[in-house]
Backbone as a chain_set.jsonl record, in Angstrom:
{"seq": "XXXXXXXXXXXXXXXXXXXXXXXXXXXXXXXXXXXXXXXXXXXXXXXXXXXXXXXXXXXXXXXXXXXXXXXXXXXXXXXXXXXXXXXXXXXXXXXXXXXXXXXXXXXXXXXXXXXXXXXXXXXXXXXXXXXXXXXXXXXXXXXXXXXXXXXXXXXXXXXXXXXXXXXXXXXXXXXXXXXXXXXXXXXX", "coords": {"N": [[-20.451, 2.967, -31.957], [-17.973, 1.952, -29.701], [-14.696, 3.213, -29.136], [-11.494, 1.571, -29.468], [-9.752, 2.299, -27.431], [-11.584, 3.231, -25.459], [-13.088, 0.873, -24.95], [-11.085, -0.81, -23.936], [-10.208, 0.644, -21.687], [-12.52, 0.58, -20.139], [-12.686, -2.164, -19.592], [-10.372, -2.449, -18.037], [-11.026, -0.794, -15.843], [-13.222, -2.26, -14.888], [-11.894, -4.586, -14.073], [-10.31, -3.577, -11.944], [-12.345, -2.658, -10.214], [-13.522, -5.114, -9.578], [-11.48, -6.336, -8.078], [-11.214, -4.511, -5.93], [-13.639, -4.823, -4.587], [-13.261, -7.126, -3.17], [-11.643, -6.591, -1.009], [-11.005, -6.635, 2.456], [-12.86, -4.758, 4.47], [-12.887, -4.371, 7.23], [-10.241, -4.88, 7.947], [-9.073, -2.673, 6.75], [-10.092, -0.571, 8.308], [-8.964, -1.228, 10.812], [-6.294, -0.988, 10.083], [-6.141, 1.792, 9.612], [-6.489, 2.661, 12.229], [-4.071, 1.702, 13.255], [-2.25, 3.337, 11.839], [-2.856, 5.882, 12.863], [-2.215, 5.588, 15.504], [0.473, 5.302, 15.977], [3.814, 6.564, 16.605], [5.624, 7.164, 14.521], [5.769, 6.522, 11.001], [6.921, 4.115, 8.778], [7.67, 3.281, 5.464], [7.77, 0.858, 2.85], [8.66, -0.609, -0.283], [9.209, -2.015, -3.538], [10.127, -1.48, -7.001], [7.394, -1.003, -9.288], [5.328, -1.278, -7.452], [6.585, -0.155, -5.276], [6.594, 2.514, -6.112], [3.882, 3.136, -5.852], [3.671, 2.917, -3.119], [5.4, 4.959, -2.33], [3.915, 7.133, -3.193], [1.772, 6.955, -1.395], [3.164, 7.434, 0.966], [3.853, 10.12, 0.601], [1.292, 11.297, 0.658], [0.528, 10.708, 3.304], [2.328, 12.323, 4.626], [1.34, 14.781, 3.759], [-0.968, 14.739, 5.235], [0.015, 15.441, 7.636], [1.355, 13.623, 9.159], [4.131, 11.888, 10.633], [6.342, 10.544, 8.568], [8.41, 8.169, 6.88], [10.327, 6.981, 4.142], [11.642, 3.865, 3.52], [15.034, 3.421, 2.807], [15.658, 5.893, 1.841], [17.961, 8.622, 2.231], [17.538, 10.127, 4.517], [16.208, 8.568, 6.346], [15.457, 7.612, 9.573], [16.421, 5.485, 12.404], [14.317, 2.718, 13.44], [11.826, 1.931, 15.974], [10.002, 0.145, 18.579], [7.7, 1.671, 18.847], [6.91, 2.466, 16.396], [5.417, 2.157, 13.079], [5.554, -0.076, 10.4], [4.893, -0.121, 7.023], [4.36, -2.139, 4.319], [4.475, -2.835, 0.867], [3.988, -5.463, -1.319], [3.426, -7.42, -3.982], [3.912, -10.205, -4.48], [4.87, -10.944, -2.017], [7.299, -11.976, -1.481], [9.622, -10.6, -2.011], [12.996, -10.286, -1.778], [14.65, -8.216, -0.665], [12.791, -6.837, 0.847], [11.967, -8.818, 2.606], [14.264, -9.077, 4.158], [14.337, -6.52, 5.368], [11.916, -6.546, 6.827], [12.343, -8.678, 8.569], [14.354, -7.651, 10.218], [12.962, -5.477, 11.312], [10.926, -6.791, 12.72], [12.397, -8.104, 14.71], [13.056, -5.895, 16.182], [10.698, -5.26, 17.301], [8.784, -3.881, 15.846], [5.619, -3.056, 14.591], [4.124, -4.458, 11.721], [2.468, -3.872, 8.694], [1.154, -5.402, 5.864], [0.547, -5.035, 2.431], [-0.603, -7.087, -0.003], [-0.781, -9.721, -2.504], [-0.537, -12.365, -1.84], [-1.414, -13.942, 0.942], [-0.152, -15.927, 2.31], [2.511, -15.767, 2.115], [6.123, -15.307, 2.617], [6.583, -12.695, 3.641], [4.016, -12.19, 4.613], [3.877, -13.932, 6.75], [5.396, -12.626, 8.593], [4.012, -10.363, 9.136], [1.964, -8.156, 11.094], [-0.511, -7.379, 10.41], [-2.499, -7.983, 7.547], [-3.383, -6.774, 4.428], [-5.14, -7.964, 1.982], [-4.964, -7.994, -1.48], [-6.579, -9.147, -4.022], [-5.418, -9.758, -6.764], [-4.339, -10.98, -9.988], [-1.066, -12.383, -10.615], [1.979, -12.815, -12.386], [3.976, -13.952, -10.912], [2.871, -15.652, -9.116], [0.986, -18.619, -8.321], [-2.159, -19.104, -9.819], [-4.68, -17.936, -7.843], [-7.192, -17.038, -7.729], [-10.204, -16.471, -9.611], [-9.719, -14.567, -11.481], [-8.655, -13.055, -14.391], [-6.424, -10.907, -16.138], [-6.284, -8.365, -18.594], [-4.139, -6.841, -18.633], [-0.574, -6.178, -18.448], [1.715, -8.138, -16.518], [2.08, -7.181, -13.163], [0.233, -5.109, -13.138], [-2.544, -4.819, -12.465], [-2.609, -5.369, -9.723], [-0.977, -3.256, -8.796], [-2.441, -0.97, -9.589], [-4.817, -1.378, -8.159], [-3.803, -1.344, -5.597], [-2.904, 1.339, -5.429], [-5.378, 2.739, -5.631], [-6.669, 1.722, -3.391], [-4.98, 2.718, -1.351], [-5.268, 5.486, -1.79], [-7.965, 5.758, -1.226], [-7.925, 5.149, 1.479], [-6.505, 7.392, 2.366], [-8.424, 9.424, 1.952], [-10.356, 8.586, 3.806], [-8.859, 8.823, 6.158], [-8.476, 11.583, 6.116], [-11.091, 12.422, 6.689], [-11.376, 11.358, 9.288], [-9.446, 12.863, 10.63], [-10.388, 15.383, 10.281], [-9.601, 16.99, 8.146], [-9.096, 18.88, 5.117], [-8.516, 19.157, 1.564], [-7.393, 21.649, 1.022], [-6.249, 22.395, 3.489], [-4.379, 20.325, 3.749], [-2.741, 20.944, 1.621], [-1.05, 22.862, 2.552], [1.075, 21.487, 3.518], [2.326, 20.657, 1.255], [5.11, 20.35, -0.979], [7.117, 23.234, -1.377], [9.4, 24.078, -2.548], [9.978, 23.674, -5.36]], "CA": [[-19.443, 1.973, -31.637], [-16.943, 2.471, -28.814], [-13.328, 3.11, -29.633], [-10.674, 0.537, -28.839], [-9.284, 2.862, -26.159], [-12.708, 3.249, -24.52], [-13.399, -0.511, -24.577], [-9.996, -1.316, -23.103], [-10.221, 1.333, -20.39], [-13.678, 0.059, -19.391], [-12.296, -3.494, -19.088], [-9.415, -2.253, -16.949], [-11.8, -0.31, -14.69], [-13.994, -3.393, -14.379], [-10.951, -5.445, -13.342], [-9.969, -2.914, -10.677], [-13.533, -2.695, -9.36], [-13.681, -6.485, -9.098], [-10.468, -6.558, -7.033], [-11.511, -3.662, -4.772], [-14.802, -5.379, -3.876], [-12.814, -8.261, -2.36], [-10.799, -6.15, 0.104], [-11.644, -6.73, 3.768], [-12.999, -3.394, 5.0], [-12.526, -4.356, 8.645], [-8.787, -4.748, 8.009], [-8.767, -1.276, 6.403], [-10.397, 0.228, 9.498], [-7.926, -1.52, 11.804], [-5.059, -0.395, 9.561], [-6.179, 3.238, 9.879], [-6.206, 2.793, 13.669], [-2.621, 1.517, 13.386], [-1.578, 4.532, 11.308], [-3.072, 7.042, 13.738], [-1.791, 5.317, 16.878], [1.928, 5.157, 16.079], [4.605, 7.801, 16.599], [6.175, 7.384, 13.187], [5.393, 5.52, 10.013], [7.957, 3.791, 7.812], [7.032, 2.643, 4.319], [8.714, 0.176, 1.959], [8.185, -1.319, -1.471], [10.181, -1.912, -4.636], [9.556, -1.478, -8.345], [6.173, -0.217, -9.478], [4.635, -1.279, -6.167], [7.282, 0.851, -4.478], [6.119, 3.843, -6.52], [2.564, 3.319, -5.23], [3.923, 3.118, -1.687], [5.954, 6.313, -2.193], [2.773, 8.036, -3.336], [1.066, 6.915, -0.118], [4.047, 8.106, 1.915], [3.694, 11.559, 0.389], [-0.033, 11.708, 1.139], [0.541, 10.692, 4.766], [3.034, 13.547, 5.012], [0.385, 15.876, 3.553], [-1.905, 14.676, 6.356], [0.698, 15.934, 8.824], [1.936, 12.512, 9.907], [5.589, 11.751, 10.524], [6.491, 9.369, 7.722], [9.706, 8.004, 6.231], [10.376, 5.903, 3.154], [12.839, 3.055, 3.734], [16.04, 3.499, 1.752], [16.04, 7.292, 1.608], [19.12, 8.965, 3.065], [17.141, 10.77, 5.773], [15.379, 7.645, 7.119], [16.078, 7.309, 10.868], [16.224, 4.13, 12.935], [12.959, 2.426, 13.885], [11.693, 1.303, 17.285], [8.737, -0.552, 18.793], [6.586, 2.618, 18.801], [6.696, 2.83, 14.999], [4.662, 1.267, 12.2], [6.15, -0.334, 9.096], [3.899, -0.487, 6.018], [5.082, -2.729, 3.196], [3.708, -3.278, -0.285], [4.667, -6.475, -2.132], [2.44, -8.301, -4.587], [4.255, -11.611, -4.261], [5.188, -11.196, -0.618], [8.559, -12.73, -1.443], [10.722, -9.737, -2.436], [14.061, -10.576, -0.813], [15.094, -7.033, 0.08], [11.744, -6.515, 1.825], [12.02, -9.86, 3.637], [15.371, -8.698, 5.045], [13.903, -5.341, 6.132], [10.865, -6.9, 7.781], [12.943, -9.523, 9.612], [15.013, -6.743, 11.164], [11.919, -4.706, 12.007], [10.237, -7.686, 13.66], [13.304, -8.292, 15.848], [13.017, -4.65, 16.953], [9.357, -5.104, 17.865], [8.007, -2.94, 15.039], [4.403, -3.61, 13.991], [4.226, -4.381, 10.262], [1.272, -4.114, 7.9], [1.531, -5.794, 4.511], [-0.394, -5.04, 1.316], [-0.079, -8.17, -0.818], [-1.677, -10.671, -3.152], [-0.361, -13.677, -1.228], [-1.47, -13.866, 2.4], [0.599, -17.05, 2.868], [3.903, -15.538, 1.707], [7.135, -15.075, 3.651], [6.29, -11.415, 4.284], [2.754, -12.306, 5.345], [4.151, -14.631, 8.012], [6.032, -11.669, 9.502], [3.142, -9.197, 9.283], [0.987, -8.049, 12.173], [-1.794, -7.203, 9.734], [-2.395, -8.187, 6.107], [-4.444, -6.284, 3.565], [-5.017, -8.789, 0.779], [-5.479, -7.442, -2.73], [-6.677, -10.382, -4.816], [-5.168, -9.542, -8.197], [-3.441, -12.001, -10.529], [0.337, -12.017, -10.776], [2.758, -13.875, -13.04], [4.891, -14.539, -9.936], [2.134, -16.52, -8.208], [-0.007, -19.549, -8.861], [-3.472, -18.466, -9.904], [-5.419, -18.248, -6.628], [-8.569, -16.566, -7.874], [-10.71, -16.696, -10.961], [-9.585, -13.318, -12.214], [-7.59, -12.856, -15.365], [-6.301, -9.496, -16.481], [-5.767, -8.07, -19.931], [-2.978, -5.982, -18.426], [0.679, -6.91, -18.256], [2.395, -8.422, -15.259], [1.395, -6.847, -11.915], [-0.472, -3.816, -13.249], [-3.818, -4.796, -11.756], [-2.283, -5.226, -8.298], [-0.455, -1.909, -8.54], [-3.558, -0.016, -9.696], [-5.726, -1.615, -7.04], [-3.094, -0.862, -4.416], [-2.955, 2.801, -5.42], [-6.736, 3.197, -5.32], [-6.889, 1.376, -1.984], [-4.243, 3.673, -0.518], [-5.892, 6.806, -1.945], [-9.222, 5.692, -0.481], [-7.54, 5.248, 2.891], [-6.169, 8.801, 2.616], [-9.691, 10.169, 2.078], [-10.958, 8.2, 5.083], [-8.044, 9.454, 7.209], [-8.813, 13.014, 6.09], [-12.356, 12.56, 7.418], [-11.119, 11.114, 10.723], [-8.632, 13.959, 11.178], [-11.064, 16.652, 10.04], [-8.777, 17.762, 7.222], [-9.539, 18.98, 3.725], [-7.414, 19.264, 0.619], [-6.756, 22.963, 1.185], [-5.398, 22.314, 4.679], [-3.271, 19.433, 3.435], [-1.86, 21.589, 0.647], [-0.033, 23.636, 3.3], [2.238, 20.605, 3.678], [2.853, 20.336, -0.066], [6.435, 20.92, -1.231], [7.107, 24.588, -1.964], [10.712, 24.328, -3.177], [9.976, 22.836, -6.568]], "C": [[-18.342, 2.612, -30.79], [-15.567, 2.266, -29.429], [-12.578, 2.007, -28.893], [-10.143, 1.03, -27.491], [-10.382, 2.786, -25.111], [-13.033, 1.83, -24.039], [-12.341, -1.08, -23.628], [-10.004, -0.663, -21.731], [-11.397, 0.875, -19.533], [-13.349, -1.318, -18.818], [-11.321, -3.372, -17.917], [-10.134, -1.757, -15.692], [-12.627, -1.419, -14.065], [-13.104, -4.344, -13.578], [-10.631, -4.859, -11.969], [-11.159, -2.966, -9.72], [-13.761, -4.08, -8.775], [-12.716, -6.759, -7.935], [-10.815, -5.759, -5.777], [-12.677, -4.192, -3.951], [-14.405, -6.498, -2.925], [-12.001, -7.847, -1.132], [-11.61, -6.137, 1.397], [-11.681, -5.342, 4.419], [-12.656, -3.297, 6.482], [-11.014, -4.202, 8.807], [-8.35, -3.319, 7.66], [-8.99, -0.374, 7.614], [-9.335, 0.024, 10.573], [-6.577, -0.939, 11.38], [-5.032, 1.109, 9.839], [-5.951, 3.518, 11.361], [-4.71, 2.671, 13.922], [-1.879, 2.79, 12.984], [-1.682, 5.693, 12.288], [-2.572, 6.824, 15.162], [-0.274, 5.261, 17.057], [2.635, 6.501, 15.975], [5.081, 8.162, 15.198], [5.795, 6.217, 12.291], [6.547, 5.367, 9.026], [7.307, 2.979, 6.699], [8.092, 2.037, 3.408], [7.979, -0.524, 0.826], [9.257, -1.182, -2.529], [9.441, -1.922, -5.97], [8.333, -0.59, -8.448], [5.333, -0.183, -8.199], [5.27, -0.251, -5.238], [6.855, 2.263, -4.831], [4.743, 4.14, -5.92], [2.736, 3.616, -3.745], [4.53, 4.495, -1.432], [4.854, 7.36, -2.302], [1.996, 8.112, -2.024], [1.866, 7.638, 0.962], [3.882, 9.623, 1.825], [2.351, 12.049, 0.936], [-0.111, 11.685, 2.671], [1.263, 11.914, 5.305], [2.106, 14.748, 4.847], [-0.661, 15.911, 4.663], [-1.284, 15.176, 7.655], [1.304, 14.839, 9.68], [3.443, 12.46, 9.681], [5.875, 10.439, 9.809], [7.85, 9.381, 7.02], [9.626, 6.843, 5.251], [11.702, 5.169, 3.314], [13.772, 3.164, 2.518], [16.447, 4.922, 1.413], [17.147, 7.663, 2.587], [18.738, 9.598, 4.398], [16.243, 9.872, 6.634], [16.088, 7.3, 8.427], [15.876, 5.846, 11.26], [14.779, 3.971, 13.409], [12.987, 1.889, 15.313], [10.277, 0.753, 17.436], [7.514, 0.372, 18.79], [6.193, 2.994, 17.375], [5.869, 1.779, 14.267], [5.409, 1.146, 10.882], [5.043, -0.802, 8.159], [4.654, -0.93, 4.774], [4.091, -3.103, 2.099], [4.541, -4.27, -1.081], [3.609, -7.429, -2.673], [2.699, -9.755, -4.253], [4.458, -11.94, -2.79], [6.499, -11.923, -0.425], [9.768, -11.885, -1.831], [11.833, -9.784, -1.381], [14.522, -9.363, -0.014], [14.064, -6.646, 1.14], [11.686, -7.562, 2.934], [13.109, -9.509, 4.646], [14.972, -7.526, 5.95], [12.894, -5.736, 7.205], [11.379, -7.825, 8.885], [13.612, -8.656, 10.671], [13.991, -5.976, 11.976], [11.212, -5.557, 13.056], [11.093, -7.915, 14.906], [13.308, -7.067, 16.759], [11.635, -4.37, 17.544], [8.456, -4.138, 17.113], [6.79, -3.666, 14.455], [4.484, -3.399, 12.489], [2.895, -4.733, 9.626], [1.719, -4.362, 6.464], [0.336, -5.699, 3.571], [0.159, -6.032, 0.304], [-1.178, -8.932, -1.541], [-1.705, -11.966, -2.35], [-0.308, -13.584, 0.295], [-0.82, -15.074, 3.089], [2.097, -16.922, 2.592], [4.83, -15.378, 2.908], [6.87, -13.766, 4.385], [5.012, -11.482, 5.106], [2.965, -12.981, 6.699], [4.786, -13.696, 9.047], [5.112, -10.505, 9.851], [2.233, -9.305, 10.504], [-0.416, -7.952, 11.597], [-1.558, -7.344, 8.234], [-3.622, -7.597, 5.434], [-4.254, -7.025, 2.239], [-5.702, -8.098, -0.389], [-5.428, -8.572, -3.747], [-6.589, -10.13, -6.314], [-4.268, -10.671, -8.701], [-2.016, -11.463, -10.65], [1.072, -13.148, -11.468], [3.722, -14.568, -12.078], [4.211, -15.575, -9.048], [1.253, -17.493, -8.969], [-1.345, -18.827, -8.854], [-4.305, -18.893, -8.692], [-6.847, -17.714, -6.662], [-8.994, -16.785, -9.323], [-10.573, -15.473, -11.847], [-8.388, -13.357, -13.154], [-7.551, -11.371, -15.678], [-5.781, -9.367, -17.913], [-4.474, -7.275, -19.844], [-1.712, -6.801, -18.193], [1.062, -7.053, -16.79], [1.562, -8.043, -14.039], [0.579, -5.577, -11.963], [-1.758, -3.761, -12.44], [-3.599, -4.687, -10.25], [-1.87, -3.795, -7.99], [-1.564, -0.862, -8.605], [-4.501, -0.15, -8.516], [-5.106, -1.146, -5.728], [-3.183, 0.656, -4.326], [-4.35, 3.306, -5.045], [-7.097, 2.87, -3.88], [-6.228, 2.4, -1.074], [-4.845, 5.074, -0.605], [-7.234, 6.859, -1.224], [-8.957, 5.818, 1.012], [-7.198, 6.685, 3.25], [-7.443, 9.619, 2.811], [-10.357, 9.856, 3.417], [-10.188, 8.788, 6.266], [-8.299, 10.958, 7.27], [-10.088, 13.259, 6.888], [-12.142, 12.382, 8.909], [-10.391, 12.276, 11.372], [-9.278, 15.333, 10.99], [-10.272, 17.565, 9.114], [-9.438, 17.835, 5.854], [-8.309, 19.192, 2.851], [-6.66, 20.586, 0.774], [-5.819, 22.983, 2.381], [-4.169, 21.457, 4.406], [-2.266, 20.097, 2.506], [-0.795, 22.453, 1.329], [1.223, 22.808, 3.553], [2.874, 20.2, 2.352], [4.217, 21.004, -0.248], [6.317, 22.298, -1.866], [8.464, 24.993, -2.522], [10.843, 23.434, -4.403], [10.541, 23.596, -7.739]], "O": [[-17.839, 3.685, -31.124], [-15.312, 1.292, -30.137], [-12.992, 1.573, -27.819], [-10.091, 0.269, -26.524], [-10.143, 2.328, -23.994], [-13.232, 1.615, -22.844], [-12.666, -1.746, -22.644], [-9.827, -1.342, -20.719], [-11.269, 0.792, -18.312], [-13.698, -1.606, -17.673], [-11.429, -4.1, -16.929], [-9.873, -2.251, -14.595], [-12.723, -1.508, -12.841], [-13.51, -4.847, -12.53], [-10.676, -5.561, -10.958], [-10.994, -3.285, -8.542], [-14.147, -4.211, -7.613], [-13.106, -7.349, -6.928], [-10.718, -6.286, -4.669], [-12.697, -4.022, -2.732], [-15.132, -6.79, -1.975], [-11.702, -8.694, -0.29], [-12.754, -5.683, 1.422], [-10.655, -4.824, 4.861], [-12.186, -2.257, 6.942], [-10.552, -3.482, 9.692], [-7.371, -2.816, 8.211], [-8.164, 0.49, 7.908], [-8.861, 0.987, 11.175], [-5.811, -0.457, 12.215], [-4.004, 1.64, 10.259], [-5.295, 4.498, 11.714], [-4.141, 3.434, 14.703], [-0.994, 3.258, 13.699], [-0.705, 6.406, 12.516], [-2.51, 7.771, 15.946], [0.208, 5.179, 18.186], [2.141, 7.442, 15.354], [4.958, 9.303, 14.753], [5.539, 5.102, 12.744], [7.079, 6.35, 8.51], [6.492, 2.095, 6.961], [9.165, 2.608, 3.214], [6.838, -0.964, 0.968], [10.125, -0.316, -2.424], [8.279, -2.323, -6.049], [8.241, 0.444, -7.786], [4.7, 0.829, -7.899], [4.57, 0.443, -4.5], [6.762, 3.121, -3.954], [4.472, 5.273, -5.523], [2.036, 4.46, -3.184], [4.213, 5.133, -0.428], [4.866, 8.357, -1.581], [1.606, 9.196, -1.589], [1.301, 8.369, 1.775], [3.785, 10.314, 2.839], [2.282, 13.088, 1.593], [-0.749, 12.552, 3.269], [0.862, 12.48, 6.322], [2.085, 15.636, 5.7], [-1.182, 16.975, 4.998], [-1.978, 15.318, 8.662], [1.725, 15.095, 10.808], [3.952, 12.932, 8.664], [5.678, 9.36, 10.367], [8.366, 10.427, 6.627], [8.944, 5.849, 5.501], [12.766, 5.784, 3.249], [13.351, 3.018, 1.371], [17.473, 5.136, 0.767], [17.248, 7.071, 3.662], [19.549, 9.603, 5.324], [15.586, 10.36, 7.553], [17.194, 6.759, 8.406], [15.243, 5.076, 10.538], [14.106, 4.949, 13.735], [14.026, 1.448, 15.803], [9.454, 0.881, 16.529], [6.387, -0.12, 18.734], [5.248, 3.756, 17.171], [5.652, 0.673, 14.762], [5.845, 2.147, 10.314], [4.336, -1.764, 8.459], [5.482, -0.192, 4.24], [3.008, -3.621, 2.372], [5.667, -3.965, -1.476], [2.974, -8.159, -1.912], [1.801, -10.46, -3.794], [4.244, -13.075, -2.365], [6.783, -12.43, 0.66], [10.862, -12.434, -1.967], [11.634, -9.374, -0.238], [14.759, -9.471, 1.189], [14.432, -6.176, 2.217], [11.389, -7.229, 4.081], [12.902, -9.63, 5.853], [15.239, -7.543, 7.151], [13.003, -5.311, 8.355], [10.898, -7.76, 10.016], [13.458, -8.892, 11.869], [14.133, -5.839, 13.191], [10.934, -5.084, 14.158], [10.579, -7.919, 16.025], [13.534, -7.183, 17.963], [11.435, -3.355, 18.212], [7.479, -3.633, 17.667], [6.918, -4.756, 13.896], [4.856, -2.322, 12.021], [2.273, -5.742, 9.959], [2.548, -3.634, 5.919], [-0.745, -6.21, 3.865], [1.268, -5.849, -0.198], [-2.359, -8.796, -1.221], [-2.755, -12.589, -2.195], [0.711, -13.198, 0.868], [-0.925, -15.227, 4.306], [2.857, -17.865, 2.813], [4.386, -15.322, 4.055], [6.925, -13.724, 5.614], [4.936, -10.89, 6.183], [2.304, -12.637, 7.679], [4.714, -13.96, 10.248], [5.406, -9.74, 10.77], [1.798, -10.39, 10.889], [-1.386, -8.387, 12.217], [-0.543, -6.883, 7.712], [-4.756, -7.883, 5.818], [-3.326, -6.744, 1.481], [-6.856, -7.677, -0.301], [-4.363, -8.909, -4.266], [-7.574, -10.273, -7.038], [-3.514, -11.254, -7.922], [-1.794, -10.258, -10.769], [0.823, -14.318, -11.175], [4.232, -15.646, -12.382], [4.881, -16.297, -8.311], [0.832, -17.235, -10.096], [-1.616, -18.023, -7.962], [-4.604, -20.076, -8.532], [-7.616, -17.921, -5.723], [-8.202, -17.239, -10.149], [-11.255, -15.368, -12.867], [-7.264, -13.656, -12.751], [-8.543, -10.666, -15.498], [-4.953, -10.156, -18.369], [-3.796, -7.059, -20.849], [-1.772, -7.963, -17.792], [0.767, -6.199, -15.955], [0.444, -8.535, -13.89], [0.261, -5.016, -10.914], [-2.034, -2.751, -11.791], [-4.342, -3.976, -9.573], [-2.357, -3.194, -7.032], [-1.618, 0.036, -7.765], [-4.934, 0.848, -7.94], [-5.797, -0.617, -4.858], [-3.5, 1.199, -3.268], [-4.477, 4.212, -4.22], [-7.765, 3.663, -3.217], [-6.85, 2.892, -0.132], [-4.922, 5.776, 0.404], [-7.598, 7.896, -0.67], [-9.683, 6.513, 1.722], [-7.562, 7.152, 4.329], [-7.526, 10.421, 3.741], [-10.863, 10.757, 4.086], [-10.788, 9.202, 7.258], [-8.333, 11.539, 8.354], [-10.155, 14.202, 7.677], [-12.66, 13.158, 9.711], [-10.671, 12.637, 12.515], [-8.764, 16.334, 11.49], [-10.278, 18.784, 9.288], [-10.231, 16.97, 5.481], [-7.201, 19.384, 3.352], [-5.435, 20.626, 0.669], [-4.717, 23.527, 2.3], [-3.054, 21.817, 4.784], [-1.066, 19.836, 2.599], [0.246, 22.737, 0.736], [2.303, 23.357, 3.774], [3.866, 19.47, 2.341], [4.45, 22.098, 0.268], [5.517, 22.506, -2.778], [8.648, 26.141, -2.927], [11.705, 22.557, -4.468], [10.621, 23.059, -8.844]]}, "num_chains": 1, "name": "protein.A"}
């Protein structure tokens, strides 16, 4: 007989796998082209989604890309040669709407990772990566329920999506973990 922990973790993994199967791989490929074609990359998100986006920001830095997280004190101004990557499950986070409106006026290309491809942020995005997870902030738009609280399934699926993209970018750039580790923080 499986333990309660084992049964629950298997259900959570099954949920994540279900969500990942729905992601449009063509949009992922085009997104990677965006990442590699821009001078600088700016990343934004709030809450737990923001933590996933910060993780991605760090990995892009490990890849040797010039990346900044919106809101940090060393974040420079953006211009039309840059890429803005935003994570927002609902696509309605007001602080992110304000940021993306400004970026759009400056001609910055914006990619959005979201549940809701009809949201306010989605309307401003140049590219949308839809992650079809349930959220208490949105009307149920798929047949998926989660045993997890609030936006956990979106956040987990987002993290795995972003980590998968990192592996694919490593292959494109001909990098391995050992090479990337040279960019790892050494003043810890």
